[in-house]
N, C-alpha and C positions, 0 to 999 in steps of 0.2 A: 623276227616277224614284225614286231611292233614298229621298228625303224623303217622297214620296207613299206609298211602300211602308210605311215605319215609322209613318206617320200613318194607314195603312189606308184610303187614298183610291183610288178606281177611276180609273185613268189616262184612261179613255175617257169619264168622266162628271164632268168638272171644271167648276167655276164659280169666279168671282173669290173667293168666300168661302172656298174651300178654300186659296187662297194666303194669305188674310188670317188665317185661324183655325187652319190646320194647318201649312203650310210656314213662314210668317212667325215664329210663336212659337218654333219649333225653331231657326231661324237666329238669332233675337234672344237666345235663351237663352245662346248661346256668349259674346256680348258682355256680357251681364248678369252672368254668373257666372265666366267664364274668359277666353278670348281669342277675339275675333271672327274671327281667321284660320281657325279651325276651320270656320266657316260658309263663308268665302270658298273654302277649299280644296275643300269639298264641292261647291260650285257649279262650280268650274273644272276639277276632275279629269276626265280622259277615260277613266279606268278604272272600269268598273261595280263591280268588287270593292272598290276603294278608296272609291268613293262610298258603298257600303253600309256600310263601316266608319265613315266620317265621319258618315253619317246615324244610325247606331246611337249614336254618341257624343253627337250633338246631341239625340237623343230622350231619352237618360239625363239630360243636362243640363236639358232642359225639365221632366222629371219632378221633378228636384231643385228647380228653380225654383218649381214648383207647391207643393212641400212647404214650402219656406221662406216662400213667400207666404202659405200658410194659417196658419203659425205667427205671422207678423207681423200678419196681419189679426185673429187672435184676441187678440193683445196690444193692438192698437189699440182694439178694441171694449171690452176690459176697461178700458182707460184712459179711454175716453169715458164709461163708467159710473161712474167714480170721482168722489167728491166733490171731491177736490183739483183735478181738471181743470176742473170746471164751476162752482166756487163763486163766481167773479167774472164770470159770464156776463152779468149785467145791465150791469155797467160796461163790458164789452167788446162791447157791441152785440148781445147775445144775445136770443133769444126763447125762452121756455120754459126748457129745461134747458141748451141748448147755444148757443155764440156762432154768429153767422151765417157766420163764416169760421173753419175749424178748422185748428189747427197741432198736429202730432203729432211726437214725437221719442222715440227709444229708442237708446241707445248700441250695442245689439247688432244693430240692423237693418242689412240689406244695402243698400249704395248702389245697386246695380243694380236693385233691386226696389221702391224707394220710390215710383217713378212709378206702378207697377201698384197698389200699396197705396193711393195717393191716389185713383186712379180708383175702386177698390172702395168706399172710404169715401164718396166723393162720390156714388156711385150709391145708397148706402144712406140718406144723410142729406140729399141734394139741396141741397148748398151747397159753395162752394169749399173745397178741402182742400190743405194743404201737409204733406207727410211728410218728415221730416229723418232722415238717418243721419250717423254720425260720420265726418268727413273727416280730422281730426287731433286732437291734444289740446285745441286751442282753437277749432277751426272745425267747422261742420256743413255738409253739402251736402243741399239739398232739392229736391223736385220737386212742382210745383203742378198741380192740375187744377181746372177751373172749370165753371160751369153757364151756361146761356143768360142773358144780361142782365148778366154780369160779365166784363169784359175783364181777365183776370188779370194781363197784363203791365202794363196801365195802373194797376191797383191797386198793384202792387209799385213802379211808378215814383212814384206819389203818396206812398207811405210813405217811399221812399228820398229823394225830393226834400225833403219836409217835415222829415226827420230825417237830415241828412248824417252819414255814417259808421256808420249803424245796420246797413245791408246791405253786405256786401263786394262782391258783384256779382250781376247777374241778367240774364235775357234770356228771350225767348219770344214767344208770340202770344196771341190772345184766349182760347183754351181750355186752353193748357198753357204752363208756364214752368219754368225752373230757377233756382236761386239758391244763394249761399253766405252763411253768417251766422256771426258769432262766437257761441260758446256762451253767453257772458255776456249777450248781447242777446236771448236766446230769449223770456223773459217779456215784455219790453217790446215786442218785435216782434209777439208773439202778440196782445197787446191792441190794438196799432195796426192790425194787419191786419184783425182782426174789426171794428173801428170803421170802417175804410175800406170794407170789403165791405158793411156795413150801410147805407152811403150809396147803394148800387146795388140792393139787394134789399128786398122787403117780406116780412112774415111769410107772406103767401099764396103767395109763390113758393117757399117751402121745402117745399111739400107734394109735389113731384115730379109735376107734371101730365104726363100722357101723351096724345098725340094719336093717334087711330086712324082707320082708314077705315070704322069701323062694324062691324056684325055681319054674318056670312055666314049665309045660309040653310043648313040642314043638307044640302040637295041640292047646294049649291055646294062643300061640303067634300069634295072628291074628289081622287084622284091626278091626274086629267086637269087639274083647275084648277091644282094645284101645278106640273105640267109646263108649262102655259102661262105662268105667272108666272115660272118659271125662265128661259124663253126671252126675257123682256123685259129681263133684266139686261144688264150688271152694274149693281148698285145702289151708291149712295154718297151723299156729302154733297150736298145740294140735289136729289138724286134718290133718295129713300129707298124701300126695299122696302115694299110694302103691308103694313100691320099691322091686324089685326082684333081684336075683343073679343067676349066672350060668356060666358054662364053655362052650366055643364055639370054633369052628374052625374058624380061622381068614383067610379070603380070600383076602381082599384088604385093603389098608390103605394109606391115604395121608393127608397132612397138608392143611388146608383151613383157610383163614382169618388170617394167620400169626401165630396163636397159638392154633388152634382147629384141632382135628383129626376126619376125616371122614373115615368110614370103613364099610366093609360088613362082615357078619359072616354067617355060615351055622348053622341052628337050630338043625340038627340031624334027621330030618324027611323028607323023599323024597329028593327032590332037592330044598327045601325052603331056600332062601337066604334073609336076612334082613339087611337093612342099619342101621348104628348107628352113633352117633356123640358124642364126648367128648370135652368140652370146657376147654380152658386154661390148656392144658396138659404140662407135662414136656418134653421140646424139646430135653433134653439130653437122654430121654428114647425112645421117639416115633418120627418118625416111626422106626421099627426094623424088624428083620427077624423071629419073633415068629410065630409058626404055630397054637398055641392055646392061648386063652385069657380068663381070668376070669373077668366078668363084674358085676357091681351093676348098675341097670338101671330101668327106667320107660318107660312104653309103651307110645309112642307119635305118632302123625300123621303128616307126611310131606306133604306139598302142593307144587306141581311143575307143572306148565303149565296146571293147572286145574285138575291134577290127584292127588288123595290121596293115600298114601302108608304108611305102618307101618314103624316106626323108633324107635330105642332104644336110648332114651335120657340118656346118661351114666354119672353117678355120680362118678364112680371109675372103673379103669381098670388096670390090670397088666398082663404082659406076663407070660405064663406058660412054664417053661423049661421042657425038657424031664424028665420023671420020676415023676413029680408032679401029685397030684390027680386032 
C-alpha cells in the first residue's frame, strides 16, 4: 500500500502495468543506487508507519535514479554525435553515420543504470547497444540490450569464441546480457561487436518498424472502449496490448516531468478532444509548432481528483508537415 501511495496509484484500480511501471522501478532503484535490502524491508514490514518511511526513501531513490539516467543519456547522445565515435563506422559494419552495434562508455557512468541507458539508446537508434561503466582501474562492466533478429548473447559468444581473452565474462539471453571487459580491449571489442551484429541485421531493419492494430474510428475512441480493453489484460510478451495509429490535429502540448510531452488532440468527430502523453521524448523535436501529428498509441485511463477520462498512452509520435498524408 505504501508504495502505491507514493506512486499515486489508486489501490482499488490496479492493473499489472502499475506493478511494472510504478512499484517495480521504486523497488529496483534501491538495488541500482544503494542497497536492495531497503526494498525487501519495505515489502516485509508489518508496520504501516515503517512501510511509509521505506516507501518514501525508495521514491526519493527512484527520483535520483531518473536524474542520473537523464544526465547519462544526454552524454551518450552527445557522444554519438561526435566525429571521434563514428569516424570508423564503415569499417565497423556501419550504415550511414553509425555502426549497426553501438558500444558506449564513460568513466563517470553509474553501474546500476547502464542497462536502462542501453535500453533508451536502443529505442532511439533501433540497434543493439552495450553501455559500459567503470568497475575498476582496469575493468569495465557493461549491460547490453538488443532488437528483434539479434540474439545478443549469441553475438557475444561469437565474438568471445573467435577472440579468446578479449571478454572477461558474459551471460544473458536473446534480448539482454551483461559482460565484463578490460578497458584496454574497448576499441577492439567495439569494432568486432559491430561487425558481428552486421551479420544479423540489414539496413532496412534499423528503421524501427512498429506493428499496430490499425486505426480506430473516432467513435471507437471512448472511455468505454478503454475500460473493455483494460479488462482483457494482463498484457505481456506474446500477448501484447492492442496498439493503434492515426493522424490527429494537435491542439496543445507542453513538457511535464522534465522529459515527457503532455498534449491534447482533436479526434475528428464533433468537438471531441482527447488528452495524450508520451514519455522520454526528444526535447530537440518537442514541443514544436506542428498543427497535425501522427501517433502510435494505446487507450489508457487517466485518474485525476476522482475523475476518470480517456488518455492516449503514446509509444510514438511525429509532427506532420504540410502536404504529408
